[in-house]
SEFILUM-52280 format. One record per atom (N, C-alpha, C): residue number from 0; atom name; x, y, z. Coordinates in Angstrom, 1 decimal. Example, Ala and Ser with C-alpha at 12.3 -4.5 7.8 and 13.67 -1.06 7.14 Angstrom:
2
(node 0, N, (13.2, -5.7, 7.8));
(node 0, CA, (12.3, -4.5, 7.8));
(node 0, C, (13.2, -3.3, 7.8));
(node 1, N, (12.8, -2.2, 7.1));
(node 1, CA, (13.7, -1.1, 7.1));
(node 1, C, (12.9, 0.0, 7.9));
% end
This chain:
182
(node 0, N, (-33.0, 3.9, -8.7));
(node 0, CA, (-34.1, 4.6, -9.2));
(node 0, C, (-33.9, 6.1, -8.9));
(node 1, N, (-34.0, 6.9, -9.9));
(node 1, CA, (-33.8, 8.3, -9.8));
(node 1, C, (-35.0, 9.0, -9.1));
(node 2, N, (-34.6, 10.0, -8.4));
(node 2, CA, (-35.7, 10.8, -7.7));
(node 2, C, (-36.6, 11.5, -8.7));
(node 3, N, (-37.9, 11.6, -8.4));
(node 3, CA, (-38.7, 12.4, -9.3));
(node 3, C, (-38.4, 13.9, -9.1));
(node 4, N, (-38.7, 14.6, -10.1));
(node 4, CA, (-38.3, 16.0, -10.2));
(node 4, C, (-38.8, 16.8, -9.0));
(node 5, N, (-40.0, 16.6, -8.6));
(node 5, CA, (-40.6, 17.3, -7.5));
(node 5, C, (-39.9, 17.1, -6.2));
(node 6, N, (-39.7, 15.8, -5.9));
(node 6, CA, (-38.9, 15.4, -4.7));
(node 6, C, (-37.5, 16.0, -4.7));
(node 7, N, (-36.9, 15.9, -5.9));
(node 7, CA, (-35.6, 16.5, -6.0));
(node 7, C, (-35.6, 18.0, -5.7));
(node 8, N, (-36.6, 18.7, -6.2));
(node 8, CA, (-36.6, 20.2, -5.9));
(node 8, C, (-36.8, 20.4, -4.4));
(node 9, N, (-37.7, 19.6, -3.7));
(node 9, CA, (-37.9, 19.7, -2.3));
(node 9, C, (-36.6, 19.5, -1.5));
(node 10, N, (-35.9, 18.4, -1.9));
(node 10, CA, (-34.7, 18.1, -1.2));
(node 10, C, (-33.6, 19.2, -1.5));
(node 11, N, (-33.6, 19.7, -2.7));
(node 11, CA, (-32.6, 20.7, -3.0));
(node 11, C, (-32.9, 22.0, -2.2));
(node 12, N, (-34.1, 22.4, -2.0));
(node 12, CA, (-34.4, 23.6, -1.2));
(node 12, C, (-34.0, 23.4, 0.2));
(node 13, N, (-34.3, 22.2, 0.8));
(node 13, CA, (-33.8, 21.9, 2.1));
(node 13, C, (-32.3, 21.9, 2.3));
(node 14, N, (-31.7, 21.2, 1.3));
(node 14, CA, (-30.2, 21.2, 1.3));
(node 14, C, (-29.6, 22.5, 1.2));
(node 15, N, (-30.1, 23.4, 0.4));
(node 15, CA, (-29.6, 24.7, 0.2));
(node 15, C, (-29.8, 25.6, 1.5));
(node 16, N, (-30.7, 25.2, 2.3));
(node 16, CA, (-31.0, 25.8, 3.6));
(node 16, C, (-30.1, 25.2, 4.7));
(node 17, N, (-29.2, 24.2, 4.3));
(node 17, CA, (-28.3, 23.7, 5.3));
(node 17, C, (-28.7, 22.3, 5.8));
(node 18, N, (-29.7, 21.7, 5.3));
(node 18, CA, (-30.1, 20.3, 5.7));
(node 18, C, (-29.2, 19.3, 5.1));
(node 19, N, (-28.3, 18.7, 5.9));
(node 19, CA, (-27.4, 17.7, 5.5));
(node 19, C, (-28.0, 16.4, 5.1));
(node 20, N, (-29.1, 16.1, 5.8));
(node 20, CA, (-29.8, 14.8, 5.4));
(node 20, C, (-30.4, 14.9, 4.0));
(node 21, N, (-31.0, 16.1, 3.7));
(node 21, CA, (-31.6, 16.3, 2.4));
(node 21, C, (-30.5, 16.2, 1.3));
(node 22, N, (-29.3, 16.8, 1.6));
(node 22, CA, (-28.2, 16.7, 0.7));
(node 22, C, (-27.8, 15.2, 0.5));
(node 23, N, (-27.8, 14.5, 1.6));
(node 23, CA, (-27.4, 13.1, 1.6));
(node 23, C, (-28.3, 12.3, 0.7));
(node 24, N, (-29.6, 12.6, 0.7));
(node 24, CA, (-30.5, 11.9, -0.2));
(node 24, C, (-30.2, 12.2, -1.7));
(node 25, N, (-29.9, 13.5, -2.0));
(node 25, CA, (-29.6, 13.9, -3.3));
(node 25, C, (-28.3, 13.2, -3.8));
(node 26, N, (-27.3, 13.2, -2.9));
(node 26, CA, (-26.0, 12.6, -3.2));
(node 26, C, (-26.2, 11.0, -3.4));
(node 27, N, (-27.0, 10.4, -2.5));
(node 27, CA, (-27.2, 9.0, -2.6));
(node 27, C, (-27.8, 8.6, -4.0));
(node 28, N, (-28.7, 9.5, -4.5));
(node 28, CA, (-29.3, 9.2, -5.8));
(node 28, C, (-28.3, 9.3, -6.9));
(node 29, N, (-27.4, 10.2, -6.8));
(node 29, CA, (-26.4, 10.4, -7.9));
(node 29, C, (-25.1, 9.6, -7.7));
(node 30, N, (-24.9, 9.0, -6.5));
(node 30, CA, (-23.6, 8.4, -6.1));
(node 30, C, (-23.1, 7.4, -7.1));
(node 31, N, (-23.8, 6.4, -7.5));
(node 31, CA, (-23.3, 5.3, -8.3));
(node 31, C, (-22.8, 5.8, -9.7));
(node 32, N, (-23.5, 6.7, -10.2));
(node 32, CA, (-23.1, 7.2, -11.5));
(node 32, C, (-21.9, 8.2, -11.4));
(node 33, N, (-21.9, 8.9, -10.3));
(node 33, CA, (-20.8, 9.8, -10.1));
(node 33, C, (-19.5, 9.0, -9.9));
(node 34, N, (-19.6, 7.9, -9.2));
(node 34, CA, (-18.5, 7.0, -9.0));
(node 34, C, (-18.0, 6.4, -10.3));
(node 35, N, (-19.0, 6.0, -11.1));
(node 35, CA, (-18.6, 5.4, -12.4));
(node 35, C, (-17.9, 6.4, -13.3));
(node 36, N, (-18.3, 7.7, -13.2));
(node 36, CA, (-17.6, 8.7, -14.0));
(node 36, C, (-16.1, 8.9, -13.4));
(node 37, N, (-16.0, 8.9, -12.1));
(node 37, CA, (-14.7, 9.1, -11.5));
(node 37, C, (-13.8, 7.9, -11.8));
(node 38, N, (-14.4, 6.7, -11.7));
(node 38, CA, (-13.6, 5.5, -12.0));
(node 38, C, (-13.1, 5.4, -13.4));
(node 39, N, (-14.0, 5.8, -14.3));
(node 39, CA, (-13.7, 5.8, -15.7));
(node 39, C, (-12.6, 6.8, -16.1));
(node 40, N, (-12.6, 7.9, -15.5));
(node 40, CA, (-11.6, 8.9, -15.7));
(node 40, C, (-10.3, 8.6, -15.1));
(node 41, N, (-10.3, 8.2, -13.8));
(node 41, CA, (-9.1, 8.0, -13.1));
(node 41, C, (-8.4, 6.6, -13.4));
(node 42, N, (-9.3, 5.6, -13.6));
(node 42, CA, (-8.8, 4.3, -14.0));
(node 42, C, (-8.5, 3.4, -12.8));
(node 43, N, (-8.7, 3.8, -11.6));
(node 43, CA, (-8.5, 2.9, -10.5));
(node 43, C, (-9.4, 3.3, -9.3));
(node 44, N, (-9.7, 2.3, -8.5));
(node 44, CA, (-10.7, 2.5, -7.4));
(node 44, C, (-10.3, 3.6, -6.4));
(node 45, N, (-9.0, 3.5, -6.0));
(node 45, CA, (-8.6, 4.4, -4.9));
(node 45, C, (-8.7, 5.9, -5.4));
(node 46, N, (-8.2, 6.2, -6.6));
(node 46, CA, (-8.3, 7.5, -7.1));
(node 46, C, (-9.8, 7.9, -7.3));
(node 47, N, (-10.6, 7.0, -7.8));
(node 47, CA, (-12.0, 7.3, -8.0));
(node 47, C, (-12.7, 7.6, -6.7));
(node 48, N, (-12.4, 6.9, -5.7));
(node 48, CA, (-13.0, 7.2, -4.3));
(node 48, C, (-12.5, 8.6, -3.8));
(node 49, N, (-11.2, 8.9, -4.0));
(node 49, CA, (-10.7, 10.2, -3.7));
(node 49, C, (-11.5, 11.3, -4.5));
(node 50, N, (-11.6, 11.1, -5.8));
(node 50, CA, (-12.2, 12.1, -6.6));
(node 50, C, (-13.7, 12.2, -6.2));
(node 51, N, (-14.4, 11.1, -5.9));
(node 51, CA, (-15.8, 11.2, -5.5));
(node 51, C, (-15.9, 11.9, -4.2));
(node 52, N, (-15.1, 11.7, -3.3));
(node 52, CA, (-15.1, 12.4, -2.0));
(node 52, C, (-14.9, 13.9, -2.2));
(node 53, N, (-14.0, 14.2, -3.0));
(node 53, CA, (-13.7, 15.6, -3.4));
(node 53, C, (-14.9, 16.3, -4.0));
(node 54, N, (-15.5, 15.5, -4.9));
(node 54, CA, (-16.7, 16.0, -5.7));
(node 54, C, (-17.9, 16.2, -4.7));
(node 55, N, (-18.1, 15.3, -3.9));
(node 55, CA, (-19.3, 15.5, -2.9));
(node 55, C, (-19.0, 16.6, -2.0));
(node 56, N, (-17.8, 16.8, -1.5));
(node 56, CA, (-17.5, 17.9, -0.7));
(node 56, C, (-17.7, 19.2, -1.4));
(node 57, N, (-17.2, 19.3, -2.7));
(node 57, CA, (-17.4, 20.5, -3.5));
(node 57, C, (-18.8, 20.8, -3.8));
(node 58, N, (-19.6, 19.7, -4.0));
(node 58, CA, (-21.0, 19.9, -4.3));
(node 58, C, (-21.7, 20.5, -3.1));
(node 59, N, (-21.4, 20.0, -1.9));
(node 59, CA, (-22.0, 20.5, -0.7));
(node 59, C, (-21.6, 22.0, -0.4));
(node 60, N, (-20.3, 22.3, -0.6));
(node 60, CA, (-19.8, 23.7, -0.4));
(node 60, C, (-20.4, 24.7, -1.4));
(node 61, N, (-20.7, 24.2, -2.6));
(node 61, CA, (-21.2, 25.1, -3.7));
(node 61, C, (-22.6, 24.9, -4.0));
(node 62, N, (-23.4, 24.2, -3.2));
(node 62, CA, (-24.8, 24.0, -3.4));
(node 62, C, (-25.6, 25.3, -3.6));
(node 63, N, (-25.1, 26.3, -3.0));
(node 63, CA, (-25.8, 27.6, -3.1));
(node 63, C, (-25.7, 28.2, -4.5));
(node 64, N, (-24.7, 27.7, -5.3));
(node 64, CA, (-24.6, 28.2, -6.7));
(node 64, C, (-25.5, 27.4, -7.7));
(node 65, N, (-26.0, 26.3, -7.2));
(node 65, CA, (-26.8, 25.5, -8.1));
(node 65, C, (-28.2, 26.1, -8.2));
(node 66, N, (-28.6, 26.4, -9.5));
(node 66, CA, (-29.9, 27.1, -9.6));
(node 66, C, (-31.1, 26.2, -9.9));
(node 67, N, (-30.8, 25.0, -10.0));
(node 67, CA, (-32.0, 24.0, -10.2));
(node 67, C, (-32.4, 24.0, -11.7));
(node 68, N, (-31.7, 24.6, -12.6));
(node 68, CA, (-32.2, 24.6, -14.0));
(node 68, C, (-32.0, 23.2, -14.6));
(node 69, N, (-31.0, 22.5, -14.2));
(node 69, CA, (-30.8, 21.1, -14.6));
(node 69, C, (-31.1, 20.2, -13.5));
(node 70, N, (-31.0, 18.9, -13.7));
(node 70, CA, (-31.2, 17.9, -12.6));
(node 70, C, (-29.9, 18.0, -11.7));
(node 71, N, (-30.1, 17.8, -10.4));
(node 71, CA, (-29.0, 17.8, -9.5));
(node 71, C, (-28.0, 16.8, -9.9));
(node 72, N, (-28.4, 15.6, -10.4));
(node 72, CA, (-27.5, 14.6, -10.8));
(node 72, C, (-26.6, 15.0, -11.9));
(node 73, N, (-27.1, 15.8, -12.9));
(node 73, CA, (-26.3, 16.3, -14.0));
(node 73, C, (-25.3, 17.2, -13.5));
(node 74, N, (-25.6, 18.1, -12.6));
(node 74, CA, (-24.7, 19.0, -12.0));
(node 74, C, (-23.6, 18.2, -11.2));
(node 75, N, (-24.0, 17.2, -10.5));
(node 75, CA, (-23.1, 16.4, -9.7));
(node 75, C, (-22.1, 15.7, -10.6));
(node 76, N, (-22.6, 15.1, -11.7));
(node 76, CA, (-21.7, 14.4, -12.6));
(node 76, C, (-20.6, 15.3, -13.2));
(node 77, N, (-21.0, 16.6, -13.4));
(node 77, CA, (-20.0, 17.5, -13.9));
(node 77, C, (-19.0, 17.8, -12.9));
(node 78, N, (-19.4, 17.9, -11.6));
(node 78, CA, (-18.4, 18.2, -10.5));
(node 78, C, (-17.5, 16.9, -10.4));
(node 79, N, (-18.1, 15.7, -10.5));
(node 79, CA, (-17.4, 14.5, -10.4));
(node 79, C, (-16.3, 14.4, -11.5));
(node 80, N, (-16.8, 14.7, -12.7));
(node 80, CA, (-15.9, 14.7, -13.8));
(node 80, C, (-14.7, 15.7, -13.6));
(node 81, N, (-15.0, 16.9, -13.2));
(node 81, CA, (-14.0, 17.9, -13.0));
(node 81, C, (-13.0, 17.4, -11.9));
(node 82, N, (-13.6, 16.9, -10.8));
(node 82, CA, (-12.8, 16.4, -9.7));
(node 82, C, (-11.8, 15.3, -10.1));
(node 83, N, (-12.3, 14.4, -10.9));
(node 83, CA, (-11.5, 13.3, -11.4));
(node 83, C, (-10.4, 13.7, -12.3));
(node 84, N, (-10.8, 14.6, -13.2));
(node 84, CA, (-9.8, 15.2, -14.2));
(node 84, C, (-8.7, 16.0, -13.4));
(node 85, N, (-9.1, 16.7, -12.4));
(node 85, CA, (-8.1, 17.5, -11.6));
(node 85, C, (-7.2, 16.5, -10.9));
(node 86, N, (-7.7, 15.4, -10.3));
(node 86, CA, (-6.9, 14.4, -9.6));
(node 86, C, (-5.9, 13.8, -10.6));
(node 87, N, (-6.4, 13.4, -11.8));
(node 87, CA, (-5.5, 12.8, -12.8));
(node 87, C, (-4.4, 13.8, -13.2));
(node 88, N, (-4.7, 15.0, -13.4));
(node 88, CA, (-3.7, 16.0, -13.8));
(node 88, C, (-2.7, 16.2, -12.7));
(node 89, N, (-3.2, 16.2, -11.5));
(node 89, CA, (-2.2, 16.5, -10.4));
(node 89, C, (-1.3, 15.3, -10.2));
(node 90, N, (-1.7, 14.1, -10.6));
(node 90, CA, (-0.9, 12.9, -10.4));
(node 90, C, (0.0, 12.6, -11.6));
(node 91, N, (-0.2, 13.3, -12.7));
(node 91, CA, (0.6, 13.0, -13.9));
(node 91, C, (2.1, 13.1, -13.7));
(node 92, N, (2.5, 14.0, -12.8));
(node 92, CA, (3.9, 14.2, -12.5));
(node 92, C, (4.5, 13.2, -11.6));
(node 93, N, (3.6, 12.4, -11.0));
(node 93, CA, (4.1, 11.3, -10.1));
(node 93, C, (4.5, 10.1, -11.0));
(node 94, N, (5.5, 9.3, -10.7));
(node 94, CA, (5.8, 8.1, -11.4));
(node 94, C, (4.8, 7.0, -11.2));
(node 95, N, (4.5, 6.3, -12.3));
(node 95, CA, (3.5, 5.2, -12.2));
(node 95, C, (4.2, 4.0, -11.7));
(node 96, N, (3.9, 3.6, -10.5));
(node 96, CA, (4.5, 2.4, -9.9));
(node 96, C, (4.1, 1.1, -10.5));
(node 97, N, (2.9, 1.1, -11.2));
(node 97, CA, (2.4, -0.1, -11.8));
(node 97, C, (2.7, -0.2, -13.3));
(node 98, N, (3.5, 0.6, -13.8));
(node 98, CA, (3.7, 0.6, -15.3));
(node 98, C, (4.2, -0.7, -15.7));
(node 99, N, (3.6, -1.3, -16.7));
(node 99, CA, (4.0, -2.5, -17.3));
(node 99, C, (3.5, -3.8, -16.5));
(node 100, N, (2.8, -3.6, -15.4));
(node 100, CA, (2.3, -4.7, -14.7));
(node 100, C, (1.1, -5.3, -15.2));
(node 101, N, (0.2, -4.5, -15.8));
(node 101, CA, (-1.1, -5.0, -16.4));
(node 101, C, (-0.9, -5.8, -17.6));
(node 102, N, (-1.0, -7.1, -17.5));
(node 102, CA, (-1.0, -8.0, -18.7));
(node 102, C, (-2.4, -8.5, -18.9));
(node 103, N, (-2.7, -8.7, -20.1));
(node 103, CA, (-4.1, -9.1, -20.4));
(node 103, C, (-4.1, -10.5, -20.8));
(node 104, N, (-5.0, -11.3, -20.2));
(node 104, CA, (-5.2, -12.7, -20.5));
(node 104, C, (-6.6, -12.9, -21.0));
(node 105, N, (-6.8, -13.4, -22.2));
(node 105, CA, (-8.1, -13.5, -22.7));
(node 105, C, (-8.7, -14.9, -22.3));
(node 106, N, (-10.0, -14.9, -22.2));
(node 106, CA, (-10.7, -16.1, -21.9));
(node 106, C, (-12.1, -16.1, -22.3));
(node 107, N, (-13.0, -16.8, -21.6));
(node 107, CA, (-14.4, -16.8, -22.0));
(node 107, C, (-15.2, -16.5, -20.8));
(node 108, N, (-16.5, -16.1, -21.1));
(node 108, CA, (-17.4, -15.9, -20.0));
(node 108, C, (-17.0, -14.7, -19.1));
(node 109, N, (-16.9, -14.9, -17.8));
(node 109, CA, (-16.6, -13.8, -16.9));
(node 109, C, (-15.2, -13.4, -17.1));
(node 110, N, (-14.3, -14.3, -17.4));
(node 110, CA, (-12.9, -13.9, -17.7));
(node 110, C, (-12.8, -12.9, -18.9));
(node 111, N, (-13.6, -13.2, -19.9));
(node 111, CA, (-13.6, -12.3, -21.1));
(node 111, C, (-14.2, -10.9, -20.7));
(node 112, N, (-15.2, -10.9, -19.9));
(node 112, CA, (-15.8, -9.6, -19.5));
(node 112, C, (-14.9, -8.8, -18.6));
(node 113, N, (-14.2, -9.5, -17.7));
(node 113, CA, (-13.2, -8.8, -16.9));
(node 113, C, (-12.0, -8.3, -17.8));
(node 114, N, (-11.6, -9.1, -18.7));
(node 114, CA, (-10.5, -8.7, -19.6));
(node 114, C, (-11.0, -7.5, -20.4));
(node 115, N, (-12.2, -7.6, -21.0));
(node 115, CA, (-12.7, -6.5, -21.8));
(node 115, C, (-12.8, -5.2, -20.9));
(node 116, N, (-13.2, -5.3, -19.7));
(node 116, CA, (-13.3, -4.1, -18.8));
(node 116, C, (-11.9, -3.6, -18.6));
(node 117, N, (-10.9, -4.5, -18.4));
(node 117, CA, (-9.5, -4.0, -18.1));
(node 117, C, (-9.0, -3.3, -19.4));
(node 118, N, (-9.2, -3.9, -20.5));
(node 118, CA, (-8.8, -3.3, -21.8));
(node 118, C, (-9.4, -2.0, -22.0));
(node 119, N, (-10.7, -1.8, -21.8));
(node 119, CA, (-11.4, -0.6, -21.9));
(node 119, C, (-10.8, 0.5, -21.0));
(node 120, N, (-10.6, 0.1, -19.7));
(node 120, CA, (-10.0, 1.0, -18.7));
(node 120, C, (-8.6, 1.5, -19.2));
(node 121, N, (-7.8, 0.5, -19.6));
(node 121, CA, (-6.4, 0.8, -20.1));
(node 121, C, (-6.5, 1.8, -21.4));
(node 122, N, (-7.4, 1.4, -22.3));
(node 122, CA, (-7.6, 2.2, -23.5));
(node 122, C, (-8.1, 3.6, -23.1));
(node 123, N, (-9.0, 3.7, -22.2));
(node 123, CA, (-9.5, 5.1, -21.8));
(node 123, C, (-8.3, 5.9, -21.3));
(node 124, N, (-7.4, 5.3, -20.6));
(node 124, CA, (-6.2, 6.1, -20.1));
(node 124, C, (-5.3, 6.6, -21.2));
(node 125, N, (-5.4, 6.0, -22.4));
(node 125, CA, (-4.5, 6.5, -23.5));
(node 125, C, (-5.2, 7.6, -24.2));
(node 126, N, (-6.4, 7.9, -24.0));
(node 126, CA, (-7.1, 8.9, -24.7));
(node 126, C, (-6.7, 10.3, -24.1));
(node 127, N, (-6.7, 11.3, -24.9));
(node 127, CA, (-6.5, 12.7, -24.4));
(node 127, C, (-7.6, 13.0, -23.4));
(node 128, N, (-7.4, 13.8, -22.4));
(node 128, CA, (-8.3, 14.0, -21.4));
(node 128, C, (-9.7, 14.5, -21.9));
(node 129, N, (-9.7, 15.3, -22.9));
(node 129, CA, (-11.0, 15.9, -23.4));
(node 129, C, (-11.8, 14.8, -24.1));
(node 130, N, (-11.1, 13.8, -24.7));
(node 130, CA, (-11.8, 12.7, -25.4));
(node 130, C, (-12.4, 11.7, -24.3));
(node 131, N, (-11.5, 11.4, -23.3));
(node 131, CA, (-11.9, 10.5, -22.2));
(node 131, C, (-13.1, 11.1, -21.4));
(node 132, N, (-13.0, 12.4, -21.2));
(node 132, CA, (-14.1, 13.0, -20.5));
(node 132, C, (-15.4, 13.0, -21.3));
(node 133, N, (-15.4, 13.2, -22.6));
(node 133, CA, (-16.5, 13.2, -23.4));
(node 133, C, (-17.2, 11.9, -23.4));
(node 134, N, (-16.4, 10.8, -23.7));
(node 134, CA, (-17.0, 9.5, -23.8));
(node 134, C, (-17.5, 9.0, -22.4));
(node 135, N, (-16.8, 9.4, -21.3));
(node 135, CA, (-17.2, 9.0, -20.0));
(node 135, C, (-18.5, 9.6, -19.6));
(node 136, N, (-18.6, 10.9, -19.9));
(node 136, CA, (-19.9, 11.6, -19.6));
(node 136, C, (-21.1, 11.0, -20.4));
(node 137, N, (-20.8, 10.6, -21.6));
(node 137, CA, (-21.8, 10.0, -22.5));
(node 137, C, (-22.2, 8.6, -22.0));
(node 138, N, (-21.2, 7.8, -21.9));
(node 138, CA, (-21.5, 6.4, -21.6));
(node 138, C, (-21.8, 6.0, -20.2));
(node 139, N, (-21.1, 6.7, -19.3));
(node 139, CA, (-21.3, 6.4, -17.8));
(node 139, C, (-22.2, 7.3, -17.1));
(node 140, N, (-22.3, 8.6, -17.5));
(node 140, CA, (-23.2, 9.5, -16.9));
(node 140, C, (-24.5, 9.7, -17.6));
(node 141, N, (-24.5, 9.2, -18.9));
(node 141, CA, (-25.7, 9.3, -19.7));
(node 141, C, (-26.1, 10.7, -20.1));
(node 142, N, (-25.1, 11.6, -20.1));
(node 142, CA, (-25.4, 13.0, -20.5));
(node 142, C, (-25.6, 13.1, -22.0));
(node 143, N, (-26.4, 14.1, -22.4));
(node 143, CA, (-26.7, 14.3, -23.8));
(node 143, C, (-25.5, 15.0, -24.5));
(node 144, N, (-25.5, 15.0, -25.8));
(node 144, CA, (-24.4, 15.6, -26.5));
(node 144, C, (-24.4, 17.1, -26.2));
(node 145, N, (-25.5, 17.7, -26.1));
(node 145, CA, (-25.6, 19.2, -25.8));
(node 145, C, (-25.1, 19.5, -24.4));
(node 146, N, (-25.4, 18.6, -23.4));
(node 146, CA, (-25.0, 18.8, -22.1));
(node 146, C, (-23.4, 18.7, -22.0));
(node 147, N, (-22.9, 17.7, -22.7));
(node 147, CA, (-21.4, 17.5, -22.8));
(node 147, C, (-20.8, 18.7, -23.4));
(node 148, N, (-21.4, 19.2, -24.5));
(node 148, CA, (-20.9, 20.4, -25.2));
(node 148, C, (-20.8, 21.6, -24.3));
(node 149, N, (-21.9, 21.8, -23.5));
(node 149, CA, (-22.0, 22.9, -22.6));
(node 149, C, (-20.9, 22.7, -21.5));
(node 150, N, (-20.8, 21.5, -21.0));
(node 150, CA, (-19.8, 21.2, -19.9));
(node 150, C, (-18.4, 21.5, -20.4));
(node 151, N, (-18.1, 21.1, -21.6));
(node 151, CA, (-16.7, 21.2, -22.2));
(node 151, C, (-16.5, 22.5, -22.9));
(node 152, N, (-17.5, 23.3, -23.1));
(node 152, CA, (-17.4, 24.6, -23.7));
(node 152, C, (-17.0, 24.5, -25.2));
(node 153, N, (-17.6, 23.5, -25.9));
(node 153, CA, (-17.4, 23.3, -27.3));
(node 153, C, (-18.7, 23.0, -28.0));
(node 154, N, (-18.7, 22.9, -29.3));
(node 154, CA, (-19.9, 22.6, -30.1));
(node 154, C, (-20.3, 21.2, -30.0));
(node 155, N, (-21.6, 20.9, -30.3));
(node 155, CA, (-22.1, 19.6, -30.3));
(node 155, C, (-21.4, 18.7, -31.3));
(node 156, N, (-21.1, 19.2, -32.5));
(node 156, CA, (-20.4, 18.4, -33.5));
(node 156, C, (-19.0, 18.0, -33.0));
(node 157, N, (-18.3, 18.9, -32.3));
(node 157, CA, (-17.0, 18.5, -31.7));
(node 157, C, (-17.2, 17.4, -30.7));
(node 158, N, (-18.2, 17.4, -29.9));
(node 158, CA, (-18.5, 16.4, -29.0));
(node 158, C, (-18.7, 15.1, -29.7));
(node 159, N, (-19.5, 15.1, -30.7));
(node 159, CA, (-19.8, 13.9, -31.5));
(node 159, C, (-18.5, 13.3, -32.1));
(node 160, N, (-17.7, 14.2, -32.6));
(node 160, CA, (-16.4, 13.8, -33.2));
(node 160, C, (-15.5, 13.1, -32.1));
(node 161, N, (-15.4, 13.8, -31.0));
(node 161, CA, (-14.6, 13.2, -29.9));
(node 161, C, (-15.1, 11.9, -29.4));
(node 162, N, (-16.4, 11.7, -29.3));
(node 162, CA, (-16.9, 10.4, -28.9));
(node 162, C, (-16.7, 9.4, -29.9));
(node 163, N, (-16.9, 9.7, -31.2));
(node 163, CA, (-16.7, 8.8, -32.3));
(node 163, C, (-15.3, 8.3, -32.3));
(node 164, N, (-14.3, 9.2, -32.2));
(node 164, CA, (-12.9, 8.8, -32.2));
(node 164, C, (-12.5, 8.0, -31.0));
(node 165, N, (-13.1, 8.4, -29.8));
(node 165, CA, (-12.8, 7.6, -28.6));
(node 165, C, (-13.4, 6.2, -28.8));
(node 166, N, (-14.6, 6.0, -29.3));
(node 166, CA, (-15.1, 4.7, -29.5));
(node 166, C, (-14.3, 3.9, -30.4));
(node 167, N, (-13.8, 4.5, -31.5));
(node 167, CA, (-13.0, 3.8, -32.5));
(node 167, C, (-11.7, 3.3, -31.8));
(node 168, N, (-11.1, 4.1, -31.0));
(node 168, CA, (-9.9, 3.7, -30.3));
(node 168, C, (-10.2, 2.6, -29.3));
(node 169, N, (-11.3, 2.7, -28.6));
(node 169, CA, (-11.6, 1.6, -27.6));
(node 169, C, (-11.9, 0.3, -28.3));
(node 170, N, (-12.6, 0.3, -29.5));
(node 170, CA, (-12.9, -0.9, -30.2));
(node 170, C, (-11.6, -1.5, -30.8));
(node 171, N, (-10.7, -0.6, -31.2));
(node 171, CA, (-9.4, -1.1, -31.7));
(node 171, C, (-8.6, -1.8, -30.6));
(node 172, N, (-8.7, -1.2, -29.4));
(node 172, CA, (-7.9, -1.8, -28.3));
(node 172, C, (-8.5, -3.2, -27.9));
(node 173, N, (-9.9, -3.3, -28.0));
(node 173, CA, (-10.5, -4.6, -27.7));
(node 173, C, (-10.1, -5.6, -28.7));
(node 174, N, (-10.2, -5.3, -30.0));
(node 174, CA, (-9.8, -6.2, -31.1));
(node 174, C, (-8.3, -6.6, -30.9));
(node 175, N, (-7.5, -5.7, -30.6));
(node 175, CA, (-6.0, -6.0, -30.5));
(node 175, C, (-5.8, -6.9, -29.3));
(node 176, N, (-6.6, -6.8, -28.3));
(node 176, CA, (-6.4, -7.7, -27.1));
(node 176, C, (-7.1, -9.0, -27.3));
(node 177, N, (-7.8, -9.2, -28.4));
(node 177, CA, (-8.5, -10.5, -28.7));
(node 177, C, (-9.8, -10.6, -28.0));
(node 178, N, (-10.4, -9.5, -27.6));
(node 178, CA, (-11.7, -9.5, -26.9));
(node 178, C, (-12.7, -9.0, -27.9));
(node 179, N, (-13.7, -9.8, -28.1));
(node 179, CA, (-14.8, -9.3, -29.1));
(node 179, C, (-15.8, -8.6, -28.3));
(node 180, N, (-16.1, -7.3, -28.6));
(node 180, CA, (-17.1, -6.5, -27.9));
(node 180, C, (-18.5, -7.1, -28.3));
(node 181, N, (-19.4, -7.0, -27.3));
(node 181, CA, (-20.7, -7.5, -27.5));
(node 181, C, (-21.7, -6.4, -28.0));
% end
């Protein structure tokens, strides 16, 4: 359950005055969606946890820069997205130890859902970073097209195009793996 705007403002004012507990409440409210953004961008739990930790540290250190014009959670998702992208970029030069290990086995029920999730995660990793970021911010962080456009420094139409192309690629990957999206 999201904090109401008034309580968020009160916590923000306290946090900006150095109250770690108030910041903890703000972070707790945004944590699960921040983690989902990090996981979607990085593609694995360990990197997502590292990116989330970096994002929370960065948010605390830069809280004085947050003007309160947007929701704290929106600002935090942007930091999480940037942190995850930075982590992915820094690890691109490292060899992938698990290359070729992920094989997909289709099934029904829970197996099918797990397979679909794995296929989506794998397909997300094949997207160009700007496409992956756009669809992640839309689908996992629930940001509007205009918020994503502002975050990426592009026009709303470009955001819509990136998200549409990313969705097509994800749908194609699901079909190719024999998983029917619901």
